[in-house]
N, C-alpha and C positions, 0 to 999 in steps of 0.2 A: 261624430266629428272624425275626419280622416286624419291619419298621421302626416307629419311633415314630409315623410319620404314619398307619399302617394299624391300625384297631380293628375288633373284631367285637362284635356285639350278642349277649348271652346272656341268656335268660329265667330261667335257673336260679340265677344268682349274685346275691347281695344287695349286692355292692360292685363299684366300678370297680376293675380289677386289671391289673397288668403284671408282667412278669418282668424288665424292663430298669430297673435302679435308676438308671442314668446319665441317664435322661430326666426324672427327678423333681426339681423345684425345691422349696425350703422343706422339705426332707425331714426327717422326724423318725423317729429309730431307736426303735421301740417295738413290743414283741411284742403282737399283737392276735388271737391265736388261730390257728386252722388252717383250711385249705380242703381240701374232699374232691373228688378228681377222679373221673372216670367209671369208672376201673379200681379204685376203692375204696382208692386210695393218698391219704395226706394230706401236705400241705405247709404250713409255718408262714408266717404273715403277719408279716414282720420289721419293718415300718414303713409309712409312708404319706407322700405329698407331692402336689404339684400338677404337672399336665402342661400346659405351655403351648406353643402353636405359632401364631406371629403374634399376632393378637388373640383367639384361642381359648384359653380357660383352663378346665381341668377341675379341680375342686377334690377333695382327699382321695381320691386314687387309691392303693390298697393295693399294697405291693410283696410279691410272692409268689415265693420262690425256685423256679426249675425251671418256671415257667409259660411255655409256648411261644407264647402269643397275648396280645395286648392286648385286654382284654374291658371293654365298657361294660355296666352293669347296667340292664335294662329296668325292673326294679322300682324302682330308685333314681330313674330319670327320672319314673316314675308317682307316686312318693312326693312329688315336687316340683311336682305338679300340671301336669306337661307331657304333652302328647298325643303317643303313639307310634303311628303307623299303619303296618301292614305290607301290602305287596301282593306279587304273585307275583315280581316282579323288582326291586322298589324299596321304599323306606320313607322316612319322614320323621319328625322330632321337631319339634313346634310348641309355642310358649308360649301363654298364655291369650289373647293379642291375635291369635293365628293366624299369627304370624311364624315362618317356618321356621328353626330353629336348626341342625339337622343333616339332611343328605340323603345317602342312600347306595343301594348296589345290592346284589343277591343274587348270590353266587358259590357255586355248588353248594348246600350246605345252610347256608351262613353268610351273614349280612347284614354287609356291610363298610362301615366308614367311613374315608375318607381325609381327614385334617385339611387336607391341602394343597388339597383341592377346596372347602373351606368358605370362604364370602366373608369376607375378612379386613379389609374396609373398615368393619366394625361389630363391636362387642364382642358376643361370644356369652356370655351368662350363664346357667348351669345352675341358679341358685337360683330357687326359686318365689317368686312376688310376694307380699308381705305384704298383708293386707287393709287396707282403708282405716282401720279402727279401730286396727289395730296400728301402721301408719305414723304416725298422728297421735299415738297414745299415746307412742311412744318419742321422737317429735319434742318433745313437751312435757316428757317426763321428762328429756330432755337439754337442758333450758333453751332450747328452740326452736333446736336445732342444725340447720344446713343439711342437707338430705337427702343431698347428695353426700358429706358428711363422715360421716354415718351408715353409708352403703354402704361407705365406706372403712374404717370400723371393722370391718365384717363381713368384707370381702374380705381384709384384712390380719390378721385374728384378733388384733386389738389389745386387746379386752376380753373378759371372760367374762360370760355371762349375757344377752348380746344374741342373740335368735334369728337364725339364719343364713337370712335372708330378703332379698328385694329390695324396698327401701323407696322409694316414689314419692309425690310430691306431686300430689294430684288436684284441688285447688283452693287458692285463696290463703288464707294465714294472716293474718287481720286484725290480730292482735296483732304479727306480724312486720312487716306493712306500716306500722303505727303506730310501732313501736319501732325499726325499722332503716332507715326511709326516709332517703335522702341525695340530695344534689343530683347531677344527672347530670354526668359529667366532660366538660370541654371539651378535646378533643385539640388538641394544638399544630398550627399550620398547617405543612404540608410546605414551603412557600415563604415567604420573609420578606415582610412588609407594606411595608417601606420600603427605600430604597437610599441614603439619606444622613442625616446627623444633622439633628434638629429637623423632620423631615417629620411626625412623630407624637409627641406628648407625652402620657404617661399621668399622671393627677393623682388624688390622694386625700388626704382630710383625716383624720387619726387623732387621736382623743381624745374627750372630755377626760380628762387624767390626773388621778388623784386628788391627787397632789402637785404644787403649782406649782414650776416651775423657778427657778433663782437669779434670773432676770430677770422672774418672775411669769408665764411662759408656761404654757399648758395644752394647746395643740394643735400637731400637727406636720403641715405641708403637704409631702407627698412627691411629687416630680416626677421621672419616669423617661423618658429618651429611648429610644424603641422601637429605633432602629438600633444604637446603641452600649451601651445599658443604663446610660449615665452617670446618676447620681442627684443631685438637689439636695434639701436639706431647709430649710424655713423654719418658724420657730416663732412662734405666734400666741397672743395673750392670750384672743381670743374669735373665734367664727366670723365675726363682722361684719368683721374685718379682711381676710378672704380676698380680696374683689375688688381692693382696693388693692394688696396684696402680689403677687397674681397678675399684674395689669397692669404693675407695676414690674418684676417678674421677666421677663416677656416682652420688654419694651423693652430691658432691660439684656442679656439673653442674646443677642438677635438682633444688637446692636451688637457684643458681645464676640467672637462666633463668626462674625460677617459672613455669616449665613445666615438665611433666613426660616423662621418657624414656619408650618406649613401646617395641621396638624389638632391639636385637643385632644380627649382622650377622658377623660370623667369619669363619675361616677354622677349621679343625678337630685336630689341634695340642693340645698337653696336657696343654699348658699354658692357653688356653681358656676352654678346655673340661676337667674339674676337679670338685671334689666335693665341693670345697670352693666356687667357682664361681657359680655352679648350685644351691647350697643351698641359697646363697644370692639372686640370680635372682628369684628364686621361692618364696622366702619370700616377695619380694616387687612386685611380679606380672609382671616381665620383661620376655618376650619370648626370647628364644635363637635359632637362625637359624644357620645351618651349611652348607657350601658349599661342594659339592661332592668331594671326594678324587681325587687328581691330576687334578682338574678342577678350576684353579684360576680365570678363566673368570667369574665364578658365584660371586666372591668377587672382581669383576673388578674395582669398584669405588675406593676402597682403594688401590688396586694394582697399578693402574694408578697414583694415588696421591703419593705413595711411590716413583715411578720413577720421578715424577715432582720435588719433594722435594730434592732428592738425586742429580739429575742433576743440579738443581740450587745451591746447596750447593757446589758441585764439581766445578762448574764455579766460584763461589765467591772466593773459596780458591785459585784457579788458578790465578785469576786476582789480588788478594791481596798479593800473595806470602807468605801467612801465613802458619804455620806448620799444619800438618794433625790432630794433637790432638785437634784442635779447630773445628772439624767437627760438633759436637753437637751445638755449637754456630752458625754455618753457617746454619744448618738445622732449628733451632729455628728461626732464622732471616728470612729465606726464607719463612716459614710458616706464620710468623707475617705479612710480607708484601704481600704474596699472598692472604691471608684472606681479605686484604683491597684493592687489585688491580685487582684480576681476576674477570671476568664478567660472571654471570650465564646465559646460553644461554636462558633459559626459561623466567626468570624475568628481564633480562637486569640490574641486580643489583649486587653488590659485596656480597660475603658470610657474611662479617661483617654487611653490611647493612640490609641483610635478617634476620639474627638471632638476631640482637640487635635493629632492626627497626629504625635505624638512619644512616646518611651518615657519613662515617669515614673521619677523617682529616689525611693528609699524609704529610703536609708541614714540619714536624719535621724529616722526613726521612733523613738518611745519608748513604753514601756508606760504605758497609761492608769492614773493614780493613783500613779505612781512619785514618789519624792522628787527634787526639782530645785533648782538654785541659780541666782538671777538676779543679774547684776552690779549692784552698787549704785554708781551714778554721780552721786549727788546732790552738789551743790556744797558743802554745809555739813558734809561729813565731816571728822573730825579724823584725826590720824596713826594712831591705833589703833582706829578704827571698823572693823567688819566690812566687807569689800569685796564680799560677796554676801549676799543675802537668801534664806533657805530657803523653799521652797514645794512645791506638789504639781501635777504635770503633768495638766491636764485637757483638752487639745485643741490643734488647729492653727488658725492665723489664716486666715480666708477672704480676707484682702486683702493680707497681707505677702508679699513675693516670696522664694521659696526660691532661694538661690544655691548651685549645685553647685561644690564645691572639690575 
C-alpha cells in the first residue's frame, strides 16, 4: 500500500480514488456505484471525503475498498479547465493563469505525485475559476457578499445550489464602495505619548441634548488626561460658554495638581478654535493641536470616552426609571465612578490612583436612583417631626471631602 503522500495519475478513471479510508477528512459514508479494475473485477465505492496535506486540499476523493494505489483523475482535472501536460519523464498541472498547481515525475509506466513535494506556502485549489459573469451574478444574488465568504460557502459545502467554482473579484463593485465605505482604522501607538499627568489633554464638546438638564444645560465638555485617562466633565448651556469654562478649568486643575498643562488636543470647531482661547494658551505657553477635519479618529481618546459616559448614563437612567432631565447627574456620576473603577491597561491602576498617587476608596458608593434618607436638622423641629427626609440618590459632590472611617 502506498502512503497518503504518493498519488498516481490515471487517464482511465473519472474520479479521484483511494483505498485508504483513514486519510479522508469530512468523510461521508455513501454508496456511489462500483469501479471496474483491469482484471475485469469490480469493487464498490463506499463513500467519499477530502484529502488534505499541509495547504493542499483535494476535494471529493472516492473511497474504494481494495484499491492498492491513490489515483488522481486526469479527466476530472480537465473538466475543471486545468491544463495537464505530460512529457517523457515529468508532467505538470496548471490553472488558467499558468500557475503550476501540481508537478511530478514518471516512474516506469506511472506518473507520480508526491504531495510532500508540493509548495505548501500557498493554497492549491483544484476548483475551476468561475467566469466573470458567474462571479458577479452570485455576488449580487447573495446581497453583495464578500467573495471570500462565497468561496468559503463552496469549500465548506455549507449551501446547496451554489456551483462548485472559484469566485474572484476582477474589478471594483461601485455599489459596494458606496454602501460599505468606512473610515480607515487608526491603530494605537505602540509607545505612550506622555510620561506624566497633564502633559496632554484631549477635549471634545458633546451635544446639544434634546432634553435640557435639571440646571438647563445642553452640552457636555469632556476632558481626558492622556497619561492617566482621568476624566472631567463640565456642563454648558451653550457653546459660547466653552472658552470661559475651559480657561477656568485649566487654571484650577494646574493649581490643584501642581503640574503644568503642556498640550491641548481638540477638533476644529469654533468653540475651541477662537481668539479668546488662543490668546490665553499662548500667554501661558500651552500648545494647541487640532485633529484633521472629518477625522474624529485622531481625537479618538475623548471620542471613545464620550461614548462610554453616555452609554453608562443611558443605562443608569433606564434602570432607575428616572426622568431624562437628570441626564447630567447620570453622566457626572458615571464619570465619578469610572475614574475610580476603570483599570489602565499600561499601569494596571485606576485613573484616580494615577493622577492623585493614592488608592481610591469606593465603599461609600451607592446605586444611582436608589432611595435615600437625609438627616433633618432644621431648628424648628418639634418633638414628633420626622428626623430624616426621603430622597433619591443622584450623584456625588465634586467639592465635599470624603472621609474614610
